[in-house]
Backbone as CSV, one residue per row, in Angstrom:
resi,resn,N_x,N_y,N_z,CA_x,CA_y,CA_z,C_x,C_y,C_z
1,MET,-9.537,21.635,59.348,-10.508,20.164,59.639,-9.874,18.937,59.068
2,LEU,-9.162,18.597,58.329,-8.398,17.699,58.054,-7.397,17.354,59.418
3,LEU,-6.727,17.946,59.836,-5.410,17.964,60.812,-6.431,17.572,62.308
4,PHE,-7.411,18.210,62.166,-8.236,17.731,63.507,-8.278,16.466,63.475
5,PHE,-9.096,16.039,62.301,-9.676,14.284,62.043,-8.205,13.849,62.261
6,LEU,-7.224,13.720,62.008,-5.991,13.084,61.678,-5.809,12.985,63.574
7,VAL,-5.914,14.353,64.022,-5.699,14.446,65.626,-6.352,12.967,66.397
8,GLY,-7.205,13.608,65.654,-8.410,13.039,66.698,-8.275,11.200,66.695
9,LEU,-8.250,10.982,65.245,-7.687,9.287,64.973,-6.939,8.552,65.425
10,LEU,-5.615,9.649,65.520,-4.435,9.217,66.385,-4.558,8.894,67.728
11,VAL,-5.462,9.520,68.566,-5.391,9.654,70.014,-6.608,8.540,70.202
12,HIS,-7.476,8.361,69.210,-8.533,7.091,69.627,-7.596,6.019,69.508
13,LEU,-6.774,5.445,68.382,-5.458,4.606,68.004,-4.684,4.366,69.259
14,VAL,-4.057,5.284,70.019,-3.427,5.303,71.243,-4.240,4.495,72.550
15,PHE,-5.460,5.260,72.364,-6.173,5.145,73.389,-7.064,3.227,73.260
16,PHE,-7.252,2.693,72.098,-7.217,1.624,71.413,-6.259,0.732,72.054
17,GLY,-5.185,1.065,71.529,-4.058,0.347,71.851,-3.736,0.247,73.358
18,SER,-3.697,1.038,73.955,-3.156,1.189,75.561,-4.443,-0.160,76.440
19,ILE,-5.770,-0.238,75.890,-6.155,-1.314,76.744,-5.580,-2.478,76.500
20,PHE,-5.003,-2.916,75.283,-4.585,-4.215,75.053,-3.652,-4.390,75.265
21,ASP,-2.260,-3.339,76.034,-1.393,-3.223,76.628,-1.599,-3.374,78.108
22,ILE,-2.566,-2.931,78.393,-2.778,-2.576,79.995,-3.334,-4.313,80.456
23,TYR,-4.734,-4.526,79.728,-5.524,-5.466,80.085,-4.985,-6.787,79.344
24,PHE,-4.650,-7.035,78.208,-4.364,-7.964,77.548,-2.824,-8.672,77.509
25,THR,-1.893,-8.503,78.739,-0.610,-9.098,78.885,-0.006,-10.112,78.862
26,SER,0.540,-11.283,78.613,0.974,-12.193,78.720,1.330,-12.447,79.920
27,PRO,0.734,-13.373,80.683,0.827,-14.333,82.158,2.627,-14.914,82.174
28,LEU,3.087,-14.936,80.898,4.112,-16.024,80.996,5.197,-15.420,81.099
29,VAL,6.526,-15.832,82.131,7.658,-15.203,82.051,8.973,-16.377,81.811
30,HIS,9.566,-15.868,80.722,10.689,-16.944,79.905,11.778,-16.377,81.264
31,GLY,12.356,-17.096,80.476,14.121,-17.271,81.123,14.224,-17.681,82.198
32,THR,13.425,-17.697,82.788,13.554,-18.138,84.660,13.840,-19.958,84.744
33,THR,14.680,-19.853,86.162,15.454,-21.010,86.398,14.753,-22.022,86.809
34,PRO,14.312,-23.262,86.214,13.596,-24.577,86.218,13.772,-24.765,87.943
35,GLN,12.765,-25.094,88.371,12.245,-25.520,89.786,12.215,-26.809,89.913
36,GLN,12.549,-27.893,90.715,11.748,-28.986,90.945,12.044,-29.000,92.878
37,THR,10.720,-29.705,92.868,10.621,-30.076,94.384,11.141,-31.082,95.025
38,SER,11.761,-31.285,96.216,12.356,-32.424,97.112,11.327,-33.254,97.412
39,LEU,9.874,-32.916,97.524,9.382,-33.975,98.164,8.329,-34.774,97.069
40,PRO,8.551,-36.105,97.501,8.137,-37.320,96.954,6.537,-36.952,96.285
41,SER,6.562,-37.792,95.141,5.210,-37.350,94.430,4.035,-38.409,95.079
42,PRO,2.650,-37.950,95.136,1.781,-38.439,95.567,1.503,-39.753,94.814
43,ALA,1.620,-39.786,93.773,1.020,-40.980,92.997,2.404,-41.396,92.010
44,LYS,2.290,-42.585,91.229,3.407,-42.738,90.342,2.382,-42.236,89.129
45,ARG,1.144,-42.320,89.169,0.823,-41.815,87.673,-0.484,-41.053,87.890
46,LEU,-0.779,-40.484,86.963,-2.165,-39.314,87.348,-3.119,-39.309,85.608
47,VAL,-4.257,-39.835,86.400,-5.275,-40.235,85.293,-6.261,-38.811,85.202
48,LEU,-6.086,-38.100,84.228,-6.957,-36.852,84.129,-8.027,-36.954,83.121
49,PHE,-9.404,-36.952,83.658,-10.596,-36.513,82.691,-10.779,-35.061,82.718
50,VAL,-11.278,-35.096,81.568,-11.648,-33.406,81.786,-13.066,-33.636,80.747
51,ALA,-14.382,-33.588,81.491,-15.577,-33.098,80.847,-15.786,-32.012,80.332
52,ASP,-15.551,-31.433,78.967,-14.894,-29.993,78.670,-17.045,-30.172,78.309
53,GLY,-17.194,-28.674,78.984,-18.700,-28.368,78.655,-19.533,-28.538,80.691
54,LEU,-19.032,-29.219,81.304,-19.391,-29.315,82.437,-19.565,-28.193,83.298
55,ARG,-20.564,-27.615,83.172,-20.457,-25.965,84.469,-20.708,-26.466,86.006
56,ALA,-19.942,-25.700,86.614,-20.048,-26.003,87.690,-21.185,-25.743,88.656
57,ASP,-22.104,-24.248,88.286,-23.253,-23.990,88.614,-24.305,-25.629,88.415
58,THR,-24.378,-26.134,87.210,-24.935,-27.009,86.804,-24.756,-28.578,87.578
59,PHE,-23.457,-28.908,87.553,-22.946,-29.816,88.356,-23.298,-29.847,89.848
60,PHE,-23.691,-28.579,90.566,-23.652,-28.652,92.002,-24.565,-28.675,92.346
61,GLU,-25.909,-27.985,91.532,-27.191,-27.892,91.963,-28.025,-29.013,91.744
62,LEU,-29.299,-29.292,92.904,-29.987,-30.370,92.686,-31.257,-30.353,91.794
63,ASP,-32.094,-31.462,90.876,-32.951,-31.389,89.941,-34.060,-30.850,90.646
64,GLU,-35.378,-30.893,90.261,-36.344,-30.956,91.015,-36.740,-32.065,91.997
65,ASN,-36.393,-32.851,91.518,-36.843,-33.978,92.880,-35.578,-33.876,94.028
66,GLY,-34.823,-32.913,93.646,-33.503,-33.043,95.076,-32.545,-33.888,94.783
67,ILE,-32.328,-34.456,93.339,-31.690,-35.885,93.115,-30.072,-35.049,92.347
68,SER,-28.912,-35.492,92.388,-28.040,-35.032,91.860,-28.016,-35.349,89.926
69,ARG,-27.438,-34.377,89.404,-27.571,-34.865,87.813,-26.327,-35.500,87.536
70,ALA,-25.172,-35.606,88.673,-24.174,-36.447,88.939,-23.722,-37.179,89.893
71,PRO,-24.614,-38.267,90.778,-24.551,-38.806,91.700,-23.245,-39.333,91.761
72,TYR,-22.302,-40.285,90.996,-21.399,-40.821,91.267,-20.399,-39.461,91.598
73,LEU,-20.021,-38.833,91.440,-18.970,-37.714,91.146,-19.368,-37.225,92.174
74,ARG,-20.364,-36.556,92.579,-20.766,-35.874,93.703,-20.588,-36.754,95.139
75,GLU,-20.619,-38.357,94.817,-20.440,-38.754,95.852,-19.166,-38.812,96.239
76,ILE,-18.283,-38.384,95.314,-16.810,-38.771,95.430,-15.985,-37.709,96.290
77,ILE,-16.565,-36.581,95.500,-16.481,-35.168,96.135,-16.627,-34.656,97.673
78,GLN,-17.797,-35.214,97.839,-18.578,-35.388,99.308,-17.950,-36.102,100.291
79,ASN,-17.245,-37.581,99.727,-16.799,-38.681,100.868,-15.626,-39.393,100.534
80,ARG,-15.230,-39.043,99.275,-13.740,-39.492,99.283,-12.500,-38.872,98.473
81,GLY,-12.973,-37.522,98.187,-12.132,-36.684,97.279,-11.985,-35.280,97.437
82,SER,-10.645,-34.604,97.016,-10.569,-33.247,97.229,-11.222,-32.435,95.787
83,TRP,-11.700,-31.450,95.971,-12.238,-30.544,94.832,-11.718,-29.211,95.349
84,GLY,-12.094,-28.579,93.882,-11.972,-27.134,93.864,-12.804,-26.694,92.884
85,VAL,-12.899,-25.536,92.329,-13.519,-24.687,91.092,-12.508,-24.201,90.363
86,SER,-12.198,-24.521,88.900,-11.579,-23.682,88.048,-12.147,-22.446,87.597
87,HIS,-11.851,-21.729,87.577,-11.741,-19.810,87.278,-10.787,-19.800,85.599
88,THR,-11.868,-19.109,84.521,-10.809,-18.568,83.512,-11.144,-17.019,83.317
89,ARG,-10.691,-16.177,82.246,-11.302,-15.074,82.241,-11.228,-14.704,80.985
90,VAL,-11.646,-13.437,80.766,-11.707,-13.059,79.141,-10.493,-12.436,78.714
91,PRO,-10.035,-12.680,77.489,-10.897,-13.431,76.313,-10.676,-14.910,76.800
92,THR,-11.900,-15.891,76.282,-11.667,-16.912,76.649,-12.672,-17.936,75.273
93,GLU,-12.317,-18.782,75.361,-13.039,-20.054,74.627,-13.107,-21.050,75.541
94,SER,-13.206,-22.130,75.105,-12.724,-23.360,76.218,-11.408,-23.466,76.351
95,ARG,-10.340,-23.263,75.612,-8.969,-23.457,76.216,-8.390,-23.030,77.349
96,PRO,-8.872,-21.809,77.516,-8.035,-20.935,78.979,-8.486,-22.381,80.260
97,GLY,-9.520,-23.016,79.744,-9.714,-23.819,81.022,-8.403,-25.192,81.579
98,HIS,-8.330,-25.376,79.637,-7.563,-26.427,80.093,-6.138,-26.143,80.360
99,VAL,-5.663,-24.864,80.136,-4.520,-24.797,80.356,-4.363,-24.032,81.788
100,ALA,-5.229,-23.878,82.205,-5.527,-23.382,83.960,-5.207,-24.408,84.466
101,LEU,-5.708,-25.639,84.233,-5.494,-27.019,84.492,-4.407,-27.794,84.184
102,ILE,-3.536,-27.686,83.220,-2.875,-28.529,82.953,-1.145,-27.585,83.455
103,ALA,-1.067,-26.275,82.876,0.053,-25.315,82.808,-0.166,-24.762,84.126
104,GLY,-1.439,-24.276,84.549,-1.329,-23.581,85.890,-1.849,-22.104,85.644
105,PHE,-1.844,-21.452,84.730,-2.296,-20.073,84.166,-3.323,-19.801,83.710
106,TYR,-3.450,-18.635,83.450,-4.440,-18.820,82.462,-3.837,-18.293,80.817
107,GLU,-4.331,-18.739,79.374,-3.783,-18.889,78.565,-3.697,-17.450,77.619
108,ASP,-2.003,-17.374,77.095,-1.701,-16.106,76.671,-2.437,-15.749,76.003
109,VAL,-3.002,-14.479,76.144,-3.769,-13.690,75.141,-3.461,-13.532,74.012
110,SER,-2.483,-13.841,73.269,-1.716,-13.504,72.045,-2.844,-14.630,71.268
111,ALA,-3.252,-15.701,71.833,-3.946,-17.041,71.179,-5.285,-16.520,70.701
112,VAL,-5.994,-15.288,71.094,-7.020,-14.762,70.415,-6.968,-14.311,69.159
113,ALA,-5.818,-14.223,68.959,-5.096,-13.544,66.905,-5.424,-14.824,66.427
114,LYS,-4.918,-15.762,67.089,-5.174,-17.403,66.166,-6.460,-18.097,66.172
115,GLY,-7.801,-17.513,67.167,-9.045,-18.396,67.096,-8.813,-19.391,68.251
116,TRP,-7.720,-19.697,68.577,-7.272,-20.545,69.670,-7.021,-21.953,69.062
117,LYS,-6.660,-21.503,67.716,-6.285,-22.745,66.658,-5.031,-23.269,67.155
118,GLU,-4.210,-22.464,67.991,-2.872,-22.923,68.456,-2.530,-21.777,69.529
119,ASN,-1.740,-22.209,70.531,-0.667,-21.561,71.185,0.685,-20.596,70.892
120,PRO,0.368,-19.255,70.535,1.480,-18.708,69.854,2.807,-18.697,70.382
121,VAL,2.425,-18.914,72.089,3.850,-18.751,72.956,4.109,-19.978,73.759
122,GLU,5.316,-20.595,73.380,5.020,-21.726,74.384,5.151,-21.731,75.703
123,PHE,4.515,-22.520,76.359,4.841,-22.815,77.731,5.166,-24.202,77.954
124,ASP,5.333,-24.423,79.723,5.776,-25.334,80.167,4.183,-25.756,80.924
125,SER,4.145,-27.203,80.780,3.361,-27.891,81.626,3.151,-28.929,82.209
126,VAL,2.368,-29.635,83.367,2.808,-31.292,83.759,2.959,-32.007,82.883
127,PHE,2.408,-32.021,81.364,2.743,-32.810,80.635,4.266,-32.700,80.365
128,ASN,4.646,-31.622,80.072,6.218,-31.822,79.560,7.117,-32.122,80.903
129,GLU,6.590,-32.117,82.176,7.526,-32.326,83.152,7.560,-34.037,83.289
130,SER,6.475,-35.049,82.784,6.222,-36.053,82.935,7.541,-37.069,82.414
131,MET,7.234,-38.136,82.572,7.969,-38.797,82.241,7.619,-39.377,80.553
132,TYR,6.013,-39.583,80.758,5.505,-39.823,79.611,4.029,-39.573,79.827
133,THR,3.599,-38.855,78.806,1.949,-38.356,78.856,1.300,-39.071,77.373
134,TRP,0.155,-39.621,77.505,-0.770,-40.204,76.479,-1.852,-39.482,76.583
135,SER,-2.558,-38.769,75.289,-3.774,-38.258,75.501,-4.594,-38.439,74.448
136,TRP,-5.702,-38.474,74.479,-6.846,-38.995,73.700,-7.868,-37.899,73.782
137,GLY,-8.078,-37.614,72.178,-9.496,-36.487,72.627,-8.951,-35.623,70.979
138,SER,-9.722,-34.427,71.385,-9.935,-33.412,70.369,-8.651,-33.127,69.882
139,PRO,-8.466,-33.014,68.470,-7.471,-31.926,67.221,-7.018,-31.117,67.719
140,ASP,-8.367,-29.974,68.722,-8.101,-28.822,68.833,-7.252,-28.510,70.196
141,ILE,-7.505,-29.351,71.052,-6.718,-29.348,72.213,-5.594,-30.076,72.543
142,LEU,-5.548,-30.834,72.278,-4.276,-32.197,72.583,-2.815,-31.396,71.923
143,PRO,-2.651,-31.311,70.785,-1.922,-30.790,70.278,-1.023,-29.261,70.978
144,MET,-1.728,-28.808,71.447,-1.300,-27.291,71.938,0.040,-27.901,72.806
145,PHE,-0.323,-28.882,73.681,0.284,-29.288,74.900,1.519,-29.750,74.317
146,ALA,1.542,-30.371,72.596,3.027,-31.388,72.743,3.728,-30.490,71.989
147,LYS,3.331,-29.437,71.322,3.801,-28.308,70.696,4.733,-27.230,71.695
148,GLY,5.969,-27.819,71.245,7.023,-26.906,72.197,7.545,-28.022,73.182
149,ALA,6.958,-29.141,73.309,7.784,-29.978,74.434,8.882,-29.938,74.000
150,SER,9.960,-30.671,75.225,11.010,-30.958,75.248,11.251,-32.415,75.013
151,GLY,11.887,-32.805,74.065,11.878,-34.602,74.057,10.750,-34.907,73.382
152,ASP,10.931,-36.408,73.114,9.680,-37.053,72.160,9.218,-38.078,73.391
153,HIS,8.325,-37.188,74.393,7.655,-38.084,75.552,6.217,-37.564,75.836
154,ILE,5.270,-37.087,74.829,3.839,-36.643,74.491,3.516,-36.990,73.465
155,PHE,2.323,-38.274,74.147,1.491,-38.707,72.794,0.630,-38.462,72.781
156,THR,0.121,-37.752,71.499,-1.630,-37.592,71.452,-2.503,-38.293,70.521
157,HIS,-3.331,-38.505,70.503,-4.145,-39.135,69.518,-5.674,-38.771,69.543
158,CYS,-5.967,-38.311,68.439,-6.759,-37.330,68.274,-8.253,-38.066,66.932
159,TYR,-9.178,-37.785,67.538,-9.900,-38.153,66.154,-10.021,-36.987,65.053
160,SER,-10.408,-37.443,64.153,-10.522,-36.210,62.631,-11.701,-34.850,63.553
161,ALA,-10.828,-34.072,62.463,-11.710,-32.597,62.807,-13.135,-32.540,62.519
162,SER,-13.704,-33.077,61.741,-14.851,-33.221,61.102,-15.711,-34.056,61.762
163,SER,-15.138,-34.446,62.782,-15.893,-35.288,63.668,-16.740,-34.190,64.510
164,GLU,-16.249,-33.342,64.952,-16.896,-32.620,65.785,-17.831,-31.479,65.091
165,ASP,-18.755,-32.307,65.010,-20.243,-31.502,64.608,-20.947,-31.000,65.458
166,PHE,-21.303,-29.829,65.538,-21.836,-29.068,66.513,-23.418,-29.259,66.408
167,ALA,-23.973,-29.557,65.180,-25.462,-29.517,64.712,-25.586,-31.461,64.937
168,SER,-24.829,-31.944,65.477,-25.023,-33.856,65.163,-25.790,-33.780,66.258
169,GLU,-26.689,-35.205,66.263,-27.774,-35.482,67.031,-27.036,-36.242,67.981
170,ASP,-25.917,-36.775,68.251,-25.675,-37.538,69.659,-24.105,-37.132,69.091
171,ALA,-23.825,-36.397,69.998,-22.323,-36.391,69.903,-21.176,-37.282,71.540
172,THR,-21.937,-38.226,71.646,-21.154,-38.803,72.961,-20.797,-39.870,72.120
173,GLU,-20.649,-40.246,70.994,-19.540,-41.028,70.032,-18.357,-40.280,70.332
174,LEU,-17.772,-39.164,70.291,-16.749,-38.493,70.561,-15.880,-39.377,71.699
175,ASP,-17.092,-39.109,72.725,-16.149,-39.831,74.066,-15.973,-41.214,74.166
176,THR,-16.885,-41.526,73.778,-16.904,-43.466,73.274,-15.721,-43.806,72.764
177,TRP,-15.407,-42.988,71.197,-14.002,-42.941,70.774,-13.009,-43.064,71.742
178,VAL,-12.886,-41.586,72.609,-12.052,-41.715,73.893,-11.933,-42.918,74.548
179,PHE,-12.667,-43.538,75.273,-12.712,-44.930,75.927,-12.182,-46.108,75.223
180,ASP,-12.827,-46.338,74.213,-12.681,-47.644,72.650,-11.285,-47.841,72.890
181,ASN,-10.278,-46.279,72.517,-8.950,-46.428,71.980,-8.271,-46.466,73.560
182,VAL,-8.805,-46.229,74.843,-7.690,-46.409,75.491,-7.921,-47.778,75.918
183,LYS,-8.939,-48.172,75.980,-9.098,-49.661,75.966,-7.711,-50.392,75.183
184,ASN,-8.090,-50.012,73.886,-7.267,-50.768,72.964,-5.935,-50.325,72.877
185,PHE,-5.219,-49.160,73.561,-4.428,-48.887,74.042,-3.286,-50.003,75.219
186,PHE,-4.134,-50.356,76.219,-3.819,-51.029,77.245,-3.949,-52.528,76.987
187,ARG,-4.862,-52.791,75.670,-4.677,-54.285,75.451,-3.479,-54.337,74.608
188,SER,-3.265,-53.826,74.065,-1.815,-53.744,72.750,-0.199,-53.347,73.942
189,ALA,-0.553,-52.868,74.905,0.588,-53.037,75.811,0.849,-54.567,76.237
190,ARG,-0.205,-55.318,76.420,0.235,-56.910,76.783,1.413,-57.435,76.026
191,ASN,1.148,-56.985,74.327,2.311,-57.942,73.442,3.187,-56.680,73.536
192,ASN,3.294,-55.504,73.814,4.403,-54.686,73.401,5.340,-54.540,74.757
193,GLN,6.321,-55.199,74.593,7.391,-55.177,75.872,7.713,-53.420,76.000
194,THR,8.223,-52.592,75.160,8.624,-51.842,75.049,7.542,-50.592,75.535
195,LEU,6.324,-50.762,75.268,5.276,-49.850,75.373,5.132,-50.379,76.873
196,PHE,5.111,-51.481,77.479,4.579,-52.135,78.931,5.707,-51.753,79.552
197,LYS,6.908,-51.611,79.389,8.035,-50.951,80.320,7.712,-49.580,80.473
198,LYS,7.422,-48.872,79.475,7.208,-47.302,79.977,5.551,-46.875,80.679
199,LEU,5.135,-47.875,80.579,3.606,-47.547,81.351,3.641,-48.130,82.980
200,ASN,5.025,-48.635,83.367,5.593,-49.036,84.611,6.540,-47.765,85.005
201,GLU,6.973,-46.939,84.127,7.703,-45.675,84.830,6.875,-45.157,85.855
202,GLU,7.227,-44.145,86.396,6.753,-43.361,87.139,6.826,-41.830,86.376
203,ARG,5.792,-40.804,87.057,5.553,-39.971,86.376,4.626,-39.818,85.001
204,ILE,4.051,-40.781,84.952,3.365,-41.228,83.946,1.592,-40.129,84.196
205,VAL,1.404,-39.829,82.424,-0.053,-39.138,82.955,-0.737,-39.549,81.668
206,PHE,-2.016,-39.773,81.708,-2.976,-39.665,81.171,-4.078,-38.971,80.690
207,PHE,-3.938,-38.838,79.809,-5.338,-37.461,79.616,-6.266,-37.818,78.536
208,LEU,-7.470,-37.997,79.194,-8.762,-38.305,78.599,-9.889,-37.322,78.164
209,HIS,-9.858,-36.566,77.314,-10.404,-34.785,76.801,-11.859,-35.630,76.592
210,LEU,-12.813,-35.385,77.350,-14.516,-35.596,76.676,-14.895,-34.628,76.454
211,LEU,-15.133,-34.311,74.802,-16.134,-33.337,74.350,-17.115,-33.651,74.247
212,GLY,-17.947,-34.851,74.237,-19.576,-34.700,73.807,-20.368,-34.499,74.713
213,LEU,-20.088,-33.393,75.870,-21.260,-33.330,76.635,-21.070,-31.492,76.109
214,ASP,-19.894,-30.772,75.811,-20.017,-29.693,75.090,-20.553,-29.778,73.756
215,THR,-20.393,-30.806,73.417,-20.664,-30.749,71.874,-22.220,-30.900,71.775
216,ASN,-22.479,-31.369,72.689,-24.106,-32.091,72.510,-25.075,-30.766,73.127
217,GLY,-24.175,-29.949,74.095,-24.649,-28.480,74.530,-24.986,-27.635,73.780
218,HIS,-23.851,-27.492,72.646,-24.058,-26.932,71.335,-25.314,-26.842,70.647
219,ALA,-25.415,-28.342,70.710,-26.232,-28.635,69.520,-27.917,-28.911,69.991
220,HIS,-27.885,-28.892,71.352,-29.366,-28.864,71.849,-29.497,-28.201,72.900
221,ARG,-28.737,-27.273,73.383,-29.216,-26.185,74.327,-28.592,-27.077,75.715
222,PRO,-27.984,-26.176,76.556,-27.971,-26.707,77.568,-28.923,-26.946,78.658
223,GLY,-28.819,-28.296,79.643,-30.237,-28.635,79.865,-30.862,-29.883,79.451
224,PHE,-30.890,-30.075,77.997,-31.275,-30.739,77.248,-31.056,-32.394,78.084
225,GLN,-32.461,-33.251,78.040,-32.042,-34.382,78.940,-32.322,-35.394,77.252
């Protein structure tokens, strides 16, 4: 009886482990030769806004009066800009969307063991390939793109972790903090020649991570007005 139990337990453990081996495999390939394109870049700098928690279905559909909930952005994608939909897959929190946008792949599945507090596997990203990157926002998101970067060219500015209160009455102050600090950053460049020179280089990235929408969604439910 004991032998039967041990054999059954072993079989179940093998089956359980095979699920992770088959479905939870790393998308990263290490040791490849770095590649560069000979095509000129379409712009000298990239300004990336990420509104965390802005669901595609809610963004596209109209309200009961036939009016868009985001008229300014909707007008841009319809008349002036290019657009697409970013997809994630399980296991997922918020982070895989950021990794897909900035690094071009689904986040390494080993991050599930860390609760997405950090990515255990170093990876390349558009930030790492930039001349300089400045980012503002959540301490849970920004540091993962600076960790493992080659050189000292990715600068992160984060508010305190205690500010991310999912029960707060109004979390828009997180986004206000981002915009206020970006304004102060550019004001300071007027009197800082070293910083001013860096800002006028090519391949510059500004990343503004806006968590207020997502935090308000957790606190007040989706669709809260």
